[in-house]
C-alpha positions as CSV (number, residue, x, y, z in Angstrom):
1,M,3.5,-11.6,6.3
2,E,0.1,-11.8,4.7
3,Q,-1.6,-10.7,7.9
4,T,0.7,-7.7,8.1
5,T,0.3,-6.7,4.5
6,S,-3.5,-7.1,4.7
7,A,-3.6,-4.7,7.6
8,G,-1.4,-2.3,5.5
9,L,-3.9,-2.6,2.6
10,E,-6.8,-1.8,4.9
11,D,-5.0,1.3,6.2
12,A,-4.2,2.4,2.6
13,R,-7.9,2.0,1.6
14,R,-9.1,4.0,4.5
15,R,-6.7,6.8,3.7
16,G,-7.4,6.6,0.0
17,S,-3.6,6.2,-0.6
18,V,-2.9,4.9,-4.1
19,I,0.8,4.5,-3.3
20,G,0.1,2.6,-0.1
21,F,-2.4,0.4,-1.8
22,A,0.1,-0.4,-4.7
23,V,3.0,-1.2,-2.4
24,M,1.0,-3.4,0.1
25,S,-0.8,-5.2,-2.8
26,T,2.6,-6.0,-4.3
27,V,4.1,-7.3,-1.1
28,R,1.0,-9.4,-0.3
29,G,1.0,-10.7,-3.8
30,A,4.6,-11.9,-3.5
31,S,3.7,-13.5,-0.1
32,R,0.7,-15.3,-1.7
33,Y,2.9,-16.6,-4.6
34,L,5.5,-18.0,-2.1
35,R,2.6,-19.8,-0.4
36,G,1.5,-21.2,-3.7
37,D,-1.7,-19.2,-4.2
38,L,-1.2,-18.1,-7.8
39,T,-4.7,-16.7,-8.4
40,G,-4.6,-14.6,-5.3
41,A,-1.1,-13.5,-6.0
42,L,-1.9,-12.2,-9.5
43,G,-5.0,-10.4,-8.1
44,D,-2.9,-8.6,-5.6
45,L,0.1,-7.9,-7.9
46,E,-2.1,-6.1,-10.4
47,G,-2.1,-3.4,-7.8
48,G,1.6,-2.9,-8.1
49,L,1.4,-1.6,-11.6
50,E,0.0,1.8,-10.7
51,R,1.7,4.6,-12.7
52,V,2.7,6.8,-9.7
53,P,6.3,8.1,-9.0
54,L,7.3,5.7,-6.2
55,M,6.2,2.7,-8.3
56,V,9.3,3.0,-10.5
57,L,11.0,1.0,-7.7
58,V,8.1,-1.4,-7.0
59,R,7.0,-2.1,-10.6
60,P,9.9,-4.3,-11.6
61,F,9.4,-6.3,-8.4
62,A,5.7,-6.7,-9.2
63,H,6.5,-7.6,-12.8
64,G,8.9,-10.3,-11.7
65,W,6.4,-12.0,-9.4
66,M,3.6,-11.7,-11.9
67,A,5.7,-13.2,-14.6
68,L,6.6,-16.1,-12.3
69,A,3.0,-16.8,-11.6
70,H,2.1,-16.7,-15.3
71,I,5.0,-19.1,-16.0
72,D,3.6,-21.6,-13.5
73,R,0.2,-21.2,-15.0
74,G,1.6,-22.0,-18.4
75,E,0.9,-18.5,-19.7
76,F,4.2,-17.7,-21.3
77,E,2.9,-14.9,-23.6
78,Q,1.7,-12.9,-20.5
79,A,5.1,-13.5,-18.8
80,H,6.9,-12.2,-21.9
81,A,4.9,-9.0,-21.9
82,L,6.1,-8.3,-18.3
83,V,9.8,-9.1,-18.4
84,S,11.1,-9.5,-22.0
85,T,11.4,-5.8,-22.9
86,P,14.5,-4.1,-21.4
87,D,13.5,-1.3,-19.0
88,E,16.4,1.1,-18.6
89,E,14.6,3.1,-15.9
90,A,13.9,0.0,-13.8
91,D,17.3,-1.5,-14.5
92,A,18.9,1.1,-12.1
93,H,17.1,-0.4,-9.1
94,F,17.8,-3.7,-7.2
95,T,14.1,-4.7,-7.6
96,Y,14.8,-5.3,-11.3
97,N,16.6,-8.5,-10.1
98,W,13.2,-10.1,-9.7
99,S,12.4,-9.4,-13.4
100,L,15.7,-10.9,-14.4
101,F,15.1,-14.0,-12.3
102,A,11.6,-14.4,-13.9
103,R,13.1,-13.9,-17.4
104,G,15.6,-16.6,-16.7
105,R,13.0,-19.0,-15.5
106,L,10.9,-18.2,-18.5
107,A,13.7,-19.0,-20.9
108,L,14.3,-22.3,-19.1
109,A,10.6,-23.2,-19.3
110,E,10.7,-22.5,-23.0
111,G,13.7,-24.7,-23.6
112,D,16.4,-22.1,-24.0
113,P,18.8,-22.9,-21.1
114,E,21.7,-20.8,-22.6
115,R,19.6,-17.6,-22.5
116,A,18.3,-18.6,-19.1
117,L,21.8,-19.0,-17.7
118,V,22.9,-15.6,-18.9
119,D,19.9,-13.9,-17.2
120,L,20.2,-15.9,-14.0
121,L,23.9,-15.3,-13.6
122,E,23.4,-11.6,-14.2
123,C,20.6,-11.7,-11.6
124,G,23.0,-13.3,-9.2
125,R,25.8,-10.8,-9.9
126,R,23.4,-7.9,-9.1
127,Q,22.0,-9.7,-6.1
128,L,25.4,-10.2,-4.6
129,G,26.1,-6.5,-5.0
130,V,23.1,-5.6,-2.8
131,P,24.4,-7.7,-0.9
132,A,21.6,-10.4,-0.4
133,P,23.1,-13.9,-0.7
134,N,20.3,-15.5,1.2
135,P,18.4,-18.0,-1.1
136,G,15.3,-17.3,0.9
137,V,15.3,-13.8,-0.7
138,L,16.0,-14.9,-4.3
139,G,17.1,-18.4,-5.1
140,W,18.9,-17.7,-8.4
141,R,21.6,-20.3,-7.9
142,S,19.1,-23.3,-8.0
143,E,17.6,-22.1,-11.3
144,A,21.0,-21.3,-12.8
145,A,22.1,-24.8,-11.7
146,L,19.2,-26.4,-13.7
147,A,20.1,-24.3,-16.8
148,A,23.7,-25.3,-16.6
149,H,22.8,-28.9,-16.2
150,R,20.6,-28.8,-19.3
151,L,23.6,-27.4,-21.2
152,G,25.8,-30.3,-20.0
153,R,27.9,-28.1,-17.7
154,T,27.7,-30.6,-14.9
155,E,30.5,-29.2,-12.7
156,Q,29.1,-25.7,-12.8
157,A,25.5,-27.0,-12.1
158,R,26.6,-28.9,-9.1
159,S,28.7,-26.1,-7.8
160,L,25.8,-23.6,-7.9
161,A,23.4,-26.1,-6.3
162,E,25.8,-27.0,-3.5
163,E,26.5,-23.3,-2.8
164,E,22.8,-22.6,-2.5
165,L,22.2,-25.7,-0.4
166,E,24.9,-24.6,2.1
167,L,23.4,-21.1,2.4
168,A,19.9,-22.5,2.8
169,R,21.0,-24.9,5.6
170,A,22.6,-21.9,7.4
171,F,19.4,-19.8,6.9
172,G,17.2,-22.6,8.3
173,S,14.0,-21.9,6.3
174,A,12.1,-25.0,5.3
175,R,11.1,-23.5,1.9
176,A,14.6,-22.3,1.0
177,L,16.1,-25.7,2.1
178,G,13.5,-27.7,0.1
179,V,14.0,-25.6,-3.1
180,S,17.8,-26.0,-2.8
181,L,17.6,-29.7,-2.2
182,R,15.3,-30.1,-5.2
183,A,17.9,-28.4,-7.5
184,A,20.7,-30.4,-5.9
185,G,18.8,-33.6,-6.5
186,L,18.0,-32.8,-10.2
187,V,21.7,-32.2,-11.0
188,A,23.1,-35.0,-8.8
189,E,24.3,-38.4,-10.1
190,D,21.7,-41.0,-10.8
191,G,22.4,-43.0,-7.7
192,E,21.9,-39.9,-5.4
193,R,19.0,-38.2,-7.1
194,L,16.1,-40.1,-5.5
195,T,17.4,-39.7,-1.9
196,I,18.0,-36.0,-2.3
197,L,14.6,-35.4,-3.9
198,E,13.0,-37.3,-1.0
199,E,14.8,-34.9,1.4
200,A,13.5,-32.0,-0.6
201,V,9.9,-33.2,-0.3
202,A,10.3,-33.8,3.4
203,A,11.6,-30.3,3.9
204,L,8.9,-28.6,1.9
205,E,6.2,-30.6,3.7
206,Q,7.3,-28.6,6.8
207,S,6.7,-25.3,5.0
208,A,3.6,-23.4,3.6
209,A,5.2,-23.4,0.1
210,Q,2.6,-25.6,-1.6
211,L,3.8,-24.8,-5.1
212,E,7.4,-25.7,-4.4
213,L,6.2,-28.9,-2.7
214,A,4.2,-29.8,-5.9
215,R,7.3,-29.2,-8.0
216,A,9.4,-31.5,-5.8
217,L,6.7,-34.2,-5.8
218,V,6.5,-34.2,-9.6
219,D,10.3,-34.5,-9.9
220,L,10.4,-37.2,-7.3
221,G,7.6,-39.1,-9.0
222,A,9.5,-39.0,-12.3
223,A,12.6,-40.2,-10.6
224,Q,10.7,-43.0,-8.9
225,H,9.2,-44.1,-12.3
226,A,12.7,-44.0,-13.9
227,T,14.0,-46.4,-11.2
228,G,11.1,-48.9,-11.7
229,Q,9.0,-47.8,-8.7
230,H,5.9,-47.4,-10.8
231,T,3.1,-47.8,-8.2
232,V,4.7,-45.4,-5.7
233,A,5.5,-43.0,-8.6
234,R,1.9,-42.8,-9.5
235,E,0.9,-41.9,-6.0
236,T,3.6,-39.3,-5.7
237,L,2.6,-37.8,-9.1
238,R,-1.1,-37.8,-8.2
239,T,-0.3,-35.8,-5.1
240,G,1.9,-33.4,-7.0
241,L,-0.8,-32.9,-9.7
242,D,-3.5,-32.3,-7.1
243,I,-1.5,-29.6,-5.3
244,A,-0.4,-28.0,-8.6
245,H,-4.0,-27.9,-9.8
246,H,-5.3,-26.3,-6.6
247,A,-2.4,-23.7,-6.7
248,G,-3.5,-22.7,-10.2
249,A,-0.2,-23.9,-11.6
250,D,-1.6,-25.3,-14.9
251,G,1.9,-25.5,-16.5
252,L,3.2,-27.8,-13.7
253,A,-0.1,-29.7,-13.7
254,T,0.4,-30.5,-17.4
255,T,3.9,-31.8,-16.6
256,A,2.5,-33.9,-13.8
257,R,-0.3,-35.2,-16.0
258,T,2.1,-36.2,-18.8
259,A,4.3,-38.0,-16.2
260,L,1.2,-39.8,-14.8
261,V,0.2,-41.0,-18.2
262,A,3.8,-42.3,-18.8
263,A,3.5,-44.1,-15.5
264,G,0.3,-45.9,-16.6
265,A,-2.2,-43.8,-14.7
266,R,-5.4,-41.9,-15.8
267,P,-5.3,-38.4,-14.3
268,R,-8.5,-36.5,-13.5
269,R,-9.8,-33.6,-15.6
270,P,-9.3,-30.1,-14.1
271,A,-12.3,-28.4,-12.6
272,V,-14.1,-25.7,-14.7
273,R,-16.2,-24.5,-11.7
274,G,-15.3,-23.6,-8.1
275,T,-12.5,-21.4,-6.6
276,D,-9.9,-23.0,-9.0
277,A,-11.8,-21.5,-11.9
278,L,-11.8,-17.9,-10.6
279,T,-9.6,-15.3,-12.4
280,P,-7.3,-13.2,-10.1
281,S,-9.7,-10.2,-10.4
282,E,-12.8,-12.3,-9.7
283,R,-11.1,-13.8,-6.7
284,R,-10.0,-10.4,-5.3
285,V,-13.5,-8.9,-5.7
286,A,-15.2,-12.0,-4.2
287,E,-12.9,-11.9,-1.1
288,L,-13.8,-8.2,-0.5
289,A,-17.6,-8.9,-1.0
290,E,-17.4,-11.9,1.4
291,R,-16.0,-9.5,4.0
292,G,-19.1,-7.4,3.8
293,L,-18.0,-4.5,1.5
294,T,-20.7,-3.2,-0.9
295,N,-19.9,-2.9,-4.7
296,R,-19.3,0.8,-4.3
297,E,-16.9,0.2,-1.5
298,I,-15.1,-2.5,-3.4
299,A,-14.7,-0.2,-6.4
300,Q,-13.2,2.5,-4.2
301,A,-10.9,0.0,-2.5
302,L,-9.6,-1.3,-5.8
303,F,-9.7,2.0,-7.7
304,V,-12.0,0.6,-10.4
305,S,-15.6,1.3,-11.5
306,T,-18.7,-0.3,-9.9
307,K,-19.5,-1.8,-13.3
308,T,-16.2,-3.7,-13.2
309,V,-17.0,-5.0,-9.8
310,E,-20.4,-6.1,-10.9
311,F,-18.9,-7.9,-13.9
312,H,-16.3,-9.8,-11.8
313,L,-18.8,-10.6,-9.0
314,R,-21.4,-12.0,-11.4
315,N,-18.7,-14.3,-13.0
316,A,-17.6,-15.4,-9.6
317,Y,-21.2,-16.3,-8.6
318,F,-21.6,-18.3,-11.8
319,K,-18.3,-20.3,-11.3
320,L,-19.0,-20.9,-7.6
321,R,-22.6,-21.9,-8.3
322,I,-24.0,-19.5,-5.7
323,S,-26.6,-16.8,-5.8
324,S,-25.9,-14.4,-2.9
325,R,-23.1,-12.7,-0.9
326,S,-24.1,-14.8,2.2
327,E,-22.8,-17.9,0.4
328,L,-19.4,-16.5,-0.6
329,G,-17.7,-17.5,2.7
330,G,-18.5,-21.2,2.4
331,A,-17.7,-21.3,-1.4
332,L,-14.3,-19.5,-1.1
333,R,-13.3,-21.7,1.8
334,G,-14.1,-24.9,0.1
335,G,-17.6,-25.4,1.7
336,G,-19.0,-25.9,-1.8
337,P,-22.0,-24.4,-3.7
338,V,-25.5,-24.6,-2.4
339,S,-26.6,-26.6,-5.5
340,T,-24.8,-28.8,-8.0
341,E,-27.5,-27.9,-10.6
342,T,-26.1,-25.2,-13.0
343,G,-29.4,-23.5,-13.5
344,A,-30.2,-23.1,-9.8
345,A,-27.4,-20.7,-9.2
346,D,-26.9,-19.0,-12.6
347,A,-30.1,-17.2,-13.0
348,P,-30.2,-15.3,-9.6
349,A,-26.4,-14.6,-9.9
350,A,-26.9,-11.7,-12.3
351,R,-29.4,-10.0,-10.0
352,Q,-27.6,-10.6,-6.7
353,A,-24.2,-9.4,-8.0
354,R,-25.6,-5.8,-7.9
355,P,-25.5,-3.7,-4.7
């Protein structure tokens, strides 16, 4: 999907179509989120907030995905700003279901499972009316199952989880299956939890959904620790922490780090330089610059000023420890900076960020 939407973005830029740019940015942002690239997702999804007529349909979809990314990054205030205020205009459209889903997950993350369950069941009611029961489209049942489980409604939780798991098996997507198995494992009886979570990890390892894999690994590691498998739990949790960190999921990384400490390990500190430190806007500008676009062309492509492009590019150079456009490719793809000395890259960066 990313390849298709990237081609659509290029076409919209060539034609100067604000609507085309906004729609394709939103769809590619959702695709990047599903792959576990939160920084790239947020950078793209910002393009779905354009105030043009057609975007009344796309905006709640973009808001939902952006809120989900902010939740995973531990940025609850930003998520609230996107989905907490009722939007009567957007409520009329099925795309509002993604905002409801994100609002439910936000409530769950903030420790309010009752409010979460209300939003998630309403999301499900609306989604069934589309109709779109496929959990690969919107897995509301698994999140609702987790909310019901926290409320002590075990029968409801397991019923929701089992229904989604059955649908996911019929659909055949590794991501949907893994997500459903994770929920089923978390609400299962103690004797079954470990086995089901292991199945969830195995399924997600066959998909490109790195963030969901990290979630399942952290849950599996916690379950392993609870059953006395301390050594293997630490390895599982370290892997989950590493994936969460590289995905930009600071909220999940914090959970993994806490679980690691409880398991007797000393987790590493997160990086303050490199691609993981780039903001969504810096990442988006850097990617376009790496492809050979000038600052003026980037500004036109993103519908921003050249001053804004220069600002983001200068910050990107600093964080990547590079001094020219020619080094962007290696730095963005993990090739690393040309120098590990801070001063070697910082001084030229301000000059080289200009056209």
